[in-house]
C-alpha positions in Angstrom: 85.6 141.5 102.9 88.3 140.7 105.9 91.1 138.3 105.1 91.3 135.3 106.7 94.8 135.4 108.7 96.8 132.3 109.1 98.5 131.9 112.6 102.1 132.3 112.6 104.8 129.6 112.9 105.6 130.4 116.5 101.6 130.5 117.4 101.5 127.3 116.1 104.1 126.0 117.8 103.1 127.5 121.3 99.6 126.0 120.9 100.8 122.7 120.2 103.5 122.9 123.2 100.8 123.7 125.4 98.1 121.7 124.0 100.5 118.3 124.0 101.6 119.6 127.4 98.1 119.5 129.3 97.5 115.8 127.9 101.1 114.8 129.2 99.7 115.8 132.5 96.4 114.4 132.2 96.0 110.8 134.1 94.0 108.7 131.8 95.3 106.6 128.8 94.4 106.4 125.2 93.3 109.9 124.6 93.0 110.1 120.9 92.9 113.2 118.9 89.4 114.2 119.7 87.7 118.0 119.1 87.7 118.4 123.1 91.3 117.9 123.4 92.1 114.3 124.5 90.9 111.9 126.7 87.5 112.4 125.5 86.2 108.4 125.4 88.2 106.5 122.9 87.6 103.0 123.5 90.2 100.0 124.2 90.2 99.5 120.4 91.2 102.5 119.2 95.5 101.3 119.0 93.8 98.4 117.0 92.0 100.9 114.5 95.4 102.5 114.1 97.3 98.9 113.2 98.5 97.8 116.1 98.7 94.3 117.3 97.3 93.4 120.6 100.5 92.1 121.6 101.8 95.5 120.9 99.1 97.3 122.9 99.6 95.1 125.8 103.8 95.1 125.2 104.3 99.0 126.2 104.2 100.5 129.5 100.8 101.5 131.2 100.5 105.3 130.0 102.6 105.1 127.3 99.8 105.1 124.8 98.2 108.0 124.7 95.9 107.2 121.4 97.6 110.1 119.8 98.6 108.5 116.6 97.1 108.0 113.2 98.8 104.6 111.9 101.3 102.1 113.1 104.9 103.2 111.7 106.3 99.9 113.3 104.3 98.0 110.5 106.1 99.4 107.5 109.9 100.1 109.3 111.3 96.6 109.0 113.8 97.0 111.8 117.0 95.2 112.2 119.0 94.1 114.9 121.8 96.9 116.0 120.0 99.7 114.8 119.9 103.1 116.2 116.0 104.5 115.8 115.1 108.0 115.6 111.2 108.8 116.8 110.5 112.4 116.1 107.6 113.5 118.4 108.0 110.7 120.8 105.2 111.9 123.3 105.3 109.3 125.8 107.4 106.7 124.3 104.9 104.1 122.9 106.3 103.6 119.5 110.1 103.8 121.3 109.0 100.9 123.7 108.0 98.8 120.2 110.6 99.7 118.8 112.9 98.8 121.3 110.9 95.4 121.5 111.9 94.6 118.0 115.3 95.1 118.5 115.4 92.4 121.4 118.1 94.2 123.6 120.2 95.5 120.5 120.8 98.9 119.4 119.0 101.8 120.4 116.1 103.8 120.6 116.2 108.0 121.2 112.7 109.8 121.2 112.5 113.6 120.4 109.8 115.7 121.9 109.5 119.4 122.0 107.0 119.5 125.5 109.1 119.0 128.6 105.9 117.2 130.4 106.4 114.6 127.7 109.6 113.8 127.9 109.1 113.3 131.9 106.1 110.8 131.2 108.4 109.1 128.7 111.4 109.0 130.9 109.4 107.9 133.7 107.6 104.7 131.6 111.2 104.0 130.5 112.4 103.4 134.1 109.0 101.8 135.2 109.4 99.4 131.9 113.5 98.7 132.3 114.1 100.1 128.8 117.7 100.6 129.0 118.3 101.1 125.4 115.9 103.9 125.2 116.7 107.5 125.8 114.2 110.5 125.4 115.6 114.1 124.3 113.9 117.8 124.9 114.2 119.6 121.5 112.3 120.6 118.1 111.8 118.4 115.3 113.3 121.2 113.0 116.5 121.2 115.2 117.1 117.8 116.5 119.2 117.2 119.4 121.1 114.4 117.3 124.4 114.0 115.8 125.0 114.0 111.7 124.7 110.6 110.1 124.4 108.6 113.1 120.6 106.8 112.9 119.3 103.5 110.7 115.5 104.3 110.8 113.6 107.6 111.5 109.9 106.5 112.6 107.1 109.5 113.5 103.4 109.4 114.0 101.2 111.8 113.4 103.5 114.8 114.2 105.3 116.3 111.5 102.0 117.5 110.3 101.9 119.7 113.6 104.9 121.4 112.6 105.1 124.8 110.4 108.2 124.2 108.8 107.8 120.6 107.4 110.3 121.2 104.8 112.8 122.0 107.4 112.3 119.0 109.2 112.8 116.9 106.5 116.3 118.3 106.1 117.3 117.8 109.6 116.1 114.0 108.8 118.4 113.3 106.1 121.0 114.8 108.1 120.9 112.5 111.0 120.4 109.5 108.6 123.4 107.7 108.0 123.6 107.0 104.0 121.1 104.5 103.5 118.9 105.3 106.3 115.4 105.6 106.0 111.9 107.4 107.1 109.2 105.1 108.5 106.6 107.6 108.9 102.3 107.6 109.8 101.0 110.8 109.2 97.6 113.2 107.9 98.2 114.4 104.8 95.8 116.1 102.4 94.2 115.5 99.3 92.8 118.4 98.6 93.1 122.1 99.1 92.3 122.8 102.9 89.5 125.7 103.5 91.4 128.7 104.7 89.2 128.9 107.4 89.7 125.6 108.7 93.7 126.2 108.3 93.4 129.5 110.8 91.9 127.3 113.5 94.4 126.7 116.1 92.2 124.1 117.2 92.2 122.4 114.1 95.9 122.5 113.4 96.2 120.9 117.3 93.7 117.8 116.1 96.2 117.0 113.4 94.0 118.2 110.7 94.3 121.7 109.9 98.2 121.6 109.4 98.5 118.5 106.7 100.8 119.2 103.6 99.0 118.1 100.3 100.4 114.6 99.0 102.0 116.3 96.0 103.4 119.1 98.7 104.9 116.6 100.6 106.3 114.5 97.8 108.2 117.5 96.7 109.7 118.5 100.2 111.1 115.1 100.9 112.7 115.0 97.0 114.0 118.5 97.7 115.8 117.4 101.2 117.7 114.7 98.9 115.5 111.8 99.5 114.9 109.0 97.0 112.4 106.0 96.7 109.6 108.6 98.0 106.3 106.5 98.5 103.0 108.2 99.9 100.3 105.4 100.8 97.1 106.9 101.5 94.4 104.8 103.9 91.1 106.0 102.9 89.5 103.8 105.8 91.0 106.6 108.1 88.6 109.4 106.7 85.9 108.3 109.2 88.2 108.3 112.2 89.5 111.9 111.2 85.9 113.1 111.0 85.9 112.4 115.2 89.1 114.6 116.0 87.4 118.5 115.1 84.3 120.1 115.5 84.6 120.9 111.8 82.2 118.6 110.0 83.6 117.1 107.1 87.6 117.2 107.6 88.0 113.9 106.5 87.0 115.0 103.1 90.0 117.2 103.0 92.7 115.1 105.2 93.3 111.2 105.3 96.2 108.7 107.4 99.1 107.8 105.1 102.1 105.7 105.4 105.4 107.3 104.0 108.6 105.7 103.1 111.7 107.3 101.9 115.4 106.4 101.8 118.6 108.4 102.3 120.8 107.9 99.1 
């Protein structure tokens, strides 16, 4: 029997960059994570299913919400005036703009994304919305273009699962956070081992399913990076939504959306 070969890190990065670059260049909004790639007919209520209020969904510039999240990290962020906020995998800027809205003209927001087309789209959205305290930087979340100990809060929404080097992401997060800085992440995590056949599918990786780390592994990576007060809150109701993201039937049996919080000592 031929052994199933898993894609290597570079192949995953290339696939994810191409997939989300194509999404950024599509004209439609509320694309969502669908088996066909994006813009597969998600309804306007998709953001509300993820936990955003109608006011939040209406607040960001048109074209900023591509429907690519798996939760609302702002709901667990407790943003304070004057803070510096960093969004890992900022896409078209939706969560960055909501963070800036909470900062109400104070502090600043930095979005980092490895896809040039997303950065272009996000910068255009920032200019359109007049967000002077929001900037977007091209870079990989495994090697952040951000100085040491300069960030109060890190957000991320359904992105770290896409990284083939998650431990490195968390080490970088710790590096750029100030002492007492915190993580507020919405992401996909595994609650049981994923079948090898599923993990080998690049399409399932790109759909935010096959690259998910197990909850216990995730906690261990955060602790090993140096974080304390690590909490992972799974959201069981998300499984039905996840089943719509990939053609692999029953993906929601293995993975679930979660809120992840941690603190740098």
